[in-house]
ZAMARGU-4260 file (C-alpha; in steps of 0.2 Angstrom, whole numbers, plus 5000, padded with zeros to 4 digits):
<rodrens>
0) 5010/4972/4960 | 5020/4960/4967 | 5027/4960/4982 | 5058/4949/5039 | 5065/4949/5059
5) 5081/4944/5065 | 5081/4936/5085 | 5100/4937/5087 | 5099/4957/5084 | 5083/4956/5097
10) 5090/4945/5109 | 5105/4959/5115 | 5090/4972/5115 | 5078/4965/5124 | 5076/4981/5140
15) 5078/4993/5128 | 5061/5001/5119 | 5060/5007/5101 | 5056/5027/5101 | 5039/5027/5093
20) 5034/5042/5085 | 5015/5048/5084 | 5007/5049/5069 | 4993/5059/5062 | 4988/5055/5045
25) 4991/5071/5042 | 5009/5066/5039 | 5005/5052/5029 | 5003/5059/5012 | 5004/5044/4999
30) 5019/5049/4987 | 5018/5037/4970 | 5032/5024/4968 | 5039/5030/4986 | 5027/5028/5001
35) 5017/5038/5012 | 5026/5048/5026 | 5040/5041/5032 | 5036/5023/5026 | 5047/5020/5010
40) 5044/5005/4997 | 5058/4992/5001 | 5059/4993/5019 | 5058/4977/5032 | 5044/4975/5043
45) 5055/4979/5058 | 5056/4997/5052 | 5039/4997/5049 | 5036/4994/5067 | 5048/5004/5072
50) 5038/5016/5065 | 5022/5013/5065 | 5020/4999/5082 | 5015/4983/5080 | 5000/4979/5070
55) 4984/4973/5075 | 4987/4955/5067 | 4999/4948/5051 | 4994/4936/5039 | 5003/4925/5030
60) 4996/4916/5013 | 5002/4910/4997 | 4991/4920/4982 | 4989/4906/4972 | 4991/4889/4982
65) 5004/4879/4979 | 5016/4892/4972 | 5027/4895/4983 | 5024/4913/4981 | 5022/4919/4998
70) 5020/4936/5006 | 5015/4943/5024 | 5001/4958/5027 | 5004/4970/5043 | 4986/4976/5046
75) 4985/4993/5057 | 4965/4993/5053 | 4962/5010/5069 | 4975/5017/5053 | 4966/5012/5040
80) 4983/5003/5031 | 4990/4986/5027 | 5007/4983/5021 | 5010/4969/5010 | 5028/4960/5011
85) 5033/4947/4995 | 5045/4932/4994 | 5049/4937/4978 | 5056/4952/4985 | 5065/4946/4999
90) 5050/4953/5011 | 5053/4969/5009 | 5038/4982/5007 | 5031/4981/4989 | 5012/4987/4992
95) 5003/5000/5005 | 4984/4997/5006 | 4975/5012/5012 | 4958/5008/5016 | 4952/5026/5021
100) 4952/5044/5024 | 4965/5057/5029 | 4978/5051/5017 | 4980/5064/5003 | 4988/5060/4985
105) 4993/5077/4977 | 4986/5085/4992 | 4968/5078/4989 | 4958/5067/5001 | 4950/5054/4988
110) 4938/5043/5000 | 4924/5042/4995 | 4923/5051/4980 | 4913/5044/4965 | 4925/5036/4951
115) 4920/5050/4939 | 4928/5063/4952 | 4943/5052/4956 | 4946/5048/4937 | 4947/5068/4932
120) 4955/5072/4945 | 4971/5060/4941 | 4969/5060/4923 | 4972/5080/4927 | 4986/5078/4938
125) 4995/5064/4928 | 4988/5070/4909 | 4984/5053/4908 | 4967/5042/4911 | 4970/5029/4921
130) 4964/5013/4914 | 4944/5004/4920 | 4941/4989/4925 | 4925/4981/4932 | 4927/4965/4944
135) 4906/4966/4952 | 4900/4951/4957 | 4882/4950/4954 | 4874/4963/4958 | 4887/4973/4969
140) 4897/4984/4962 | 4914/4983/4963 | 4926/4993/4949 | 4943/5000/4949 | 4955/5012/4939
145) 4972/5005/4936 | 4984/5020/4933 | 5002/5011/4928 | 5013/5026/4931 | 5008/5031/4946
150) 5008/5011/4954 | 4990/5013/4961 | 4974/5004/4959 | 4960/5014/4964 | 4945/5003/4969
155) 4926/5008/4971 | 4914/5001/4979 | 4894/5007/4976 | 4903/5020/4962 | 4915/5027/4978
160) 4932/5028/4981 | 4933/5014/4993 | 4951/5008/4994 | 4970/5010/4984 | 4982/4999/4983
165) 4999/5008/4981 | 5016/5000/4974 | 5033/5003/4970 | 5038/5009/4950 | 5046/4998/4937
170) 5061/5004/4927 | 5057/5005/4908 | 5060/4988/4905 | 5046/4983/4916 | 5053/4970/4926
175) 5065/4979/4937 | 5059/4989/4954 | 5063/5005/4957 | 5067/5010/4976 | 5066/5023/4981
</rodrens>
């Protein structure tokens, strides 16, 4: 799953503050291939900040050192969310990582549920069984269910859902991004 600030525009708005909506998690349903709540894939950082306010922190780096594959991650720890903007996508939002409960998918909060319960629920809703992958190290179980047609990777620590990495979807050629 791969995934900008204009100073000239800001200069004319120094005395203006954006009007921020107050969001609760109940307003933040995960919509596969579209986004979460009002936050849609393809928006720019400034748009996200207008919606959620300033992030707790911003990280930037390369996926693989020296590759030129740069990305920026805006962290909203108090909301259990992070948002990834990739150079490859002109720094448009490409990945939303959900790290806590309160963000329903298909009307159900899946966090802290066992892997088999999540797998069975997703299979029932989509008529497709997500692909299982084991990323465990030593005795620390770290597994995932990858559901390509939803654009979601479900991560499990010690058998229970701990994180969802949600992304945009692709056209049938598997290369062209379907922006919402």
